[in-house]
N, C-alpha and C positions, 0 to 999 in steps of 0.2 A: 572632467567633472560634468555630471549630468544636470538637467534642469532642476530636479528635486534637490540635489546637493547644493546647487547655487541658491535656491530658495531658502534652504535651511541656514546657509551661511549668512544670507541677507537678514534673516530673522534674528540670528545671533548678534549680528552687528547692531541691529535696531535695539535689541534688548540691552546690549552693553552701553549704547549711547544713552538710552533712557535711564539706566542705572547711574551713569555719571551725572546726568542732568538732575536726577533725583537728589544726589548728594549736594549739589549746588543749591537746589531749592530748600533742602533741609537747613543748610547753613544760613540761607537768606531769611528763612522764617525765624530761626533762632536769633539772628542778629537784629532783625526787625523788632521782635518782642523785647529784646534786651535794650535797644536804644529808644523805645517808645516811652516818652515821659508820661504819657497818659496812663499807661498800664503799671507803672511802678517807678521806683527810683532808678535813675540812670546807672546801668551796669549791674543791676541785681539779677545775677544769673539764675538763681533758684526761682525767683518770681517769674522770670521769662519762661523757664521750663514749665512751670505750673500753668501758665497761660496758654502755652502752645502744645500741651500734652495731647489733646484730641487730634490736632494736626499731625503731630509726630506719629501717633498711632495709625492714622490713615496712610502716611508715607511709608511706615513699616510694612503695612499690608501690601501696598503697591510694590515695594521693593521685593517682598517675598514672592509675589506673583511673577514679577519680571525674572527673578532668579530661577524659579521653576521653569518658566518658558525657555530661558536660555539653556539650561541643562537638559531639558527635554529635547530641544533641537540638536544640541551637541551629541547626545547619546544616539539619536536617530541618524545623524550624520556619520558617526563612528560605525554604526551598524551597516549603513549603506556602503561605506568604504571597505569594510571587512568583507562584505558579501561580494563586492566587485573584485576584491583581491583573491577570491576563492576560499576564504576562511569560513569555518563553521560559524554561523551567527545564531547565538541563543536568542530566545524570545526576550522582549523587554522585561526588566525586573518588576516595574510597576505597570499595572494594567488598570485602565479606567473601568469601573464597574457601575452599572446603573441598577439599582434595586427598586422594584415597584411593589408596593404593598397593596394587596387586594382588600377591598372593604366589603363587608357583608351587607346585603340589602336588608332593610327592615323586615321583609317577609321571611328571610331565612333565620332570623334570630330566635323565634319562638316555635320552632318545629320539633321540639323535644317531646311533645305530648302524643 
């Protein structure tokens, strides 16, 4: 295995570890909101969920980003391994695209006359 493959595997391991930690954090937030007598009756699951909704939304975005990073590294690792084995390697299915929008200067807007 080459250095790039090792780096990709390390990145995948880090993403997987963070995903597991994220699930523990989510459970901790939910349990904390549920047990907090200040925020509502003890054991009120619906109220706990209502109070932690913004936190859960942030955690969900973080989870989605980690999953994308994990699978991006996995697919690149698979491509590198296939190329090393002499197999035909198609280009990545998803390609990052940067679109730049040009803005007209004020002097260009009234040149119809």
